[in-house]
N, C-alpha and C positions, 0 to 999 in steps of 0.2 A: 617824100621818103612813107610806106604805109607802114604806122604803128599801129598791133597789137592793144584793145580797150581790151581787160579782162579783172573780173569780181575777186575782188581781194582773197587774200589767205585765210579765210575761216580757219580756225583753232578745234579742235578735236569735241565741245561742249556746242559748236554751231555746228548742222547736221549742213546749210543753206539758205538762202538770204533771197529777197524781194528785189525788184526794181524799184523804187520808187518814186522817184521822178529826173527825170534830164531836163535840165537848164538850158543845155543846148542843144540844137535842131541841126544837124545835116547840112553844110554848109555855109554857116553862121559863124563865122571866126572870132577866135578866143585867144589866149594870150598865154602864157607857160603859168600853169600853177592854178590855172583860172577854172573855178567849180564847174565839173561836165554833168555828173551823175551822182545819187544814193541810192545806195546799197543799204536794205533794214534787213536787220534782224532778228533774233528772238528777244538780243541785248539793247543795242543797241545802230546807230544809224553810222552807217561808213561813207565817206566822202571819197569819191574818186576825181583828181585833177585833171587839168589837160599837162603829158609831158611836154609840150613844144611849145613856139607859139605854132597857128596854123588852122585844121576845123577837121568837125568828125564829116567825114565821107560815107559812113553805112552804122544806120544801131540795127543789133541784131535781135537783142531782146529787150521788149519793150514795156512798158510802164504795168506793171502788177505781173511781169514772166518773175516764174521762180530758176532759181541760178544757187549752181555750185561753186565751190570754193575754187579758183582763178580761171571760173567757164569763160572763153568768148563773149562780148555782150558789145563786140562794136568795133570800127576801125578811124581809125585817126589818122589824118596827113598829114607832115610836117611843112612847112610855112605855104598853106593853102592858106590863098583868100576868099571873102562871104562868096560864094560862088553857088548859083540856082544848085538846087541838090535834085540827082535824079526823080524821077514820079517812078513811084515801083507800085501803085495800086493799078492794076488788070482793068478793075471797075472803071476811070475815069474820064473813058472816052463814048461809057453808059449813063455816063448822066445828061441831065437837061442842060440848056442852054445856059441856064442859071446860075450852075456850080461849073464853073470854067475851069482848064485846067489852071491857070493862074490862083486858082486860091489854094493855098498850102493849112494841109493840117498837119498837128507834129501827129504822132503815131496816138498818143492816147486818146486822143482830141478825136482821133481815124475812128479808131473799136466803137466812142459814144455814138459818132454819127451814126454805125449802122447799125449796134445794136437798139437806137428809137426810129430806126427807120426817119432818120431827117436829109437821103441826099436829094440835092437841091434844095433843100432847103438856106436860106440866105443867113449866114452867124454871122453877126458885127466881131472882126480879126481885131486881137488887141492885142497879140505877139511881134517879134520885133520881124518889118519885112512884113506887115499883112499874116504872118502865120496864124493861122486860127487853134487854141489853147485850148486843155483839155475846162479851165476854169471860160473859157468863152461858151461852151456849146451850154457846161454847169448853169451858169446865165442865162443862155437861151432857153433851156429846159423850163427853171424856175419863172418865169416868165411868160410861158405861153399859157394860150388856152388848147382847154383841154378837147383834145381829139372829136373828130365829129365822126359817128358810130358806123358810117359806112364804108365797107370797101377794104376793111384793117383785113395787114397786113399778116398773115406764121406769128404767135406768139415770138414774142424780144426780150431778155433776161429785163426785170424787173429796171425801170430808170433812177437815177440819183437822183431825183424828186421828182412825187409825185404828186393829183392834184380829187380829192372826190369831187363829190357834187353837193358836199355842205364846204365848200372855199377852205377843207383842210388841209393842211399842207404837212407831208411828211418827206421825210428825207430818210435815208436808205445809204450807209455807206458800208464798204467790207470792215470788220476789224483792222488794223494795222496787223504785223508779225509782234510787236511790245506789246500789245495789249492784249495778246490769246495769250501770248507768254505770260503774263500776270496774270490773269484768269485762272489758270494752268496749274500753276502756284499755287494760289491763294485755293483753290479746292483740294488739289495737292497737301497742304499743311493740315486744314477742317479733313482730308477724310482719312491720314497715316501717322498723325501726331494723337496722345491726350493731351488736349492745349489745355490749362489754365490759367486764371489771371488772379498776381495778386497785385493791390494799392497800396500807397501809403500818401502823404503826402509832405512837404520840406520846402521850409522856411525861406527866403530865397536875397531874405536883406544883406547876409551877412558875404552872400556872392555878389551882391548886388551893389554893397557899402565897399568892395575893394576894385569892385572892375570901376565903381564911379572917386573913387584916390587913388588909379594908376592907369587910366586907361591911354591918358596922353605920354607919360611918361613910356608908359607901353609898346602905342602908338610909334615914339619917338627915337626908343630905343631899335625896336625890330624893324628897320628898315621900311612903316609906312603897315604892317601886319595890326590890323582890329582886334580890340579885345573885346571877343562876345561870352554867348553865355554858356555855346554850343564844345566848346574847350575842357571846361570848370566837369561839365559831364562828361564824354570822353576822358579825359584822366579819370575821373572819380572810379566808372567804372573797370580801367582801367586793375586800379587799384584791388574794386570790390572780385574781379574776379579773379587775382593771384590768389584773394584767401578760401574763393569756392569753387575752386578745379569743374566742378563737375557743371556750372552753368556756362562754364568756356571749355567744353566739351561736345561730343554728338556722337551719333548710334551708327555705326556702319556695319548691317544685318544683325548678329549678334554681339557683337561688341559694340565697347564703350571709346573714342579716342581721345584722350585725353590732349589737348595742346599746350605746351610748354610756349608759346608764347598769344599775343592778345593781339589778331588784326579785326578792328570790329569797324561794321560796314554803318555811312547815314546816310541813310535816305534821301534821300533827293526827290525835289515835283523839278518834274519840266512838263513841257506842253504834249508832250509825247508821250508821259507814262510817268510812273516814279522808276528812279532808277535807284541801285544801290552802293555809291563805291567804296573802296575798303581801304579805310589807311595801318600800314602793315604795321605789325612794330611798334606797337602805342609804347606798351614800355619805356621805349628807348629816343620819343619824344618829345621832347618840351612842349610847353605850352600852346609857347608860337609858334612851331612847327606843327601843330593839330589845328588851331585856327587861319593859318596861309592854307593850309590843303583840303579845308575844308571849302575855309571860301572859292579858291579855287576851284574844285571834282562843280560847285556849285553856277559857277559862272560857266563851263563847259557843258556839264550838265544842259540848262539852258539852250545852250547853241550848237548841242549836238556834236560836240567834239568828244566827249568820252572814249577812250580806248576799250577793248574787250577786256586785255587783261586787267585794266581796272577794276571789276567788277567781279574777278572770279577771286574763292576763296569765301572766308571771313569766316570769324568762329563768334561770334554777338554782333547783333547793329541795334542803334541806336536811331529812331524813331522822334521829331517833333510833330505834331501836330498844331502844339500851341501858335506857331506861325499861321497859321489861319484860323485860327480862336474858337480850336476844340478846347470846353474844359473839363474834360473825364472822355475815356474812349478805348477800347479793346484792340493791341497791338496785334496782327498775326505772325507768328512763326516766317520763318526761313529758312528751308531749310537747306540742308541737313542739322541746321545753326538748331543749337535746344532754349535758346532763351531771346529776347527781344524787348527793350526799355522805350514806353513809349513819353514822351513828355507833354505837355499841357497848357497854356495859358496862364500865365502869373496875374490873379486874382487878387486883391487886397482885400481882407477877411477880417472880420474881428476876432482872435486869439487870445488863448482862457491863459496869462504868460504869470508864473509866481503868484497866483491869488486875482492880475488886477485883469482887464478888456485890453489889450493894445491890439492897432488894426497894422496887419501884418500882410508886406506880401509872398501868396501863399500859391503853390504848383503840388496838385496830382501828380504822381509816378504810375506809371499801371506797367511791371512784369510781364508779358506770358515765357508761360514756361512747358515744355513736356515733361508730364510728370512719370509718362513712362522713366527719365533715368533722374530726374530732379522733387526732389517730397518739398510738402508745403513747408517745412520744417526749413529746408535749406535757399529755397525760393524768398519767404518770408525776410533772412535772413539779412541776405543778400542785396535786398533790397532795403533794407533801416541800414546796412553797410552804407551803401550810397548815399541815403538823407542825411544821416550822420557826418559826414565826410562833407558835402556839402557845404550844412550847415556849419559848419568847422572849416572851411577852405585852409587850415593853416597844415589841418593836417595829412592834406591828399601832397602837399610839397615836405613831412618830414616821414611820408610811411610808417603812419602809428594809427 
């Protein structure tokens, strides 16, 4: 039975997607729920899996093609085995003998072969069943010597790998949709908001002492959930947002929208870029739930498993550059939110305490805010509130 392979149903905020990678080729046997193709949107990469045991019979949308919500991208034959796919390229008959009909190219590889005038060139195939993949063509181009200047064909699009006369290699690749969207959002934030940043520092010794004292019992009590630092910051931010509602608000045209809930986004780095999944109703979450949810988001972000609905909305964002060693930085707003908190590296420094010099684990905090809505006084007081809550963690639980 033939089954249609369709793009996922995109939410209203996502107009279209791009076919990122076909993991299986026509005729290649697959099992039910095995990954067939990745669809990349502005926010996440969505996976389409096999609906049953069988094989892809036809690929309609090749890698790099734009697809709409629920658009047909291929056909799947249920119960089919690994049978050779029908050759659809009419140019095969015109290829030289060196490129016989037995050579199989993936759609993306065929496109690169045509663009770089590699018809008839022997390319080492590493794909299953002797399939030439896109990576095989890229590898061939990266090791190829510069072409002879004579009898050149009409100019083709720029190759993936280029080498100039000085043997300097440059790699040109198109931006992913996610990276393009990140760039657009950053430009939007800097051009449409009156962004300022205020800084402070927090003594992390109380939180570190509390964590050291209870981390084993915490993990045992909460079924393996580990006690980290981010949970304290999320709960401190939640309490501060209640006291300073403008920091939790957003601007909609000429209106100010005050949110009666705290949906806090936590920035997570992945191989494809920065994503911000949102913890919903943090005011109703315990510390263990916060830690477990953040850890789940981080793991799924790295595996490309986050859903679009998990990154929609949010009233405030926390980003942690300290995990990469950043000592101080200025975070950029995540519109329509009006503030973002930046955490940094914990650094031992000599500090004056009651007239004495002590070595303390200090962290710089940065709050970027939209000055159109939040005044400097309110921004500073909000950040001081977070500092005070972290330096006396009992106040977070007592809400004082």
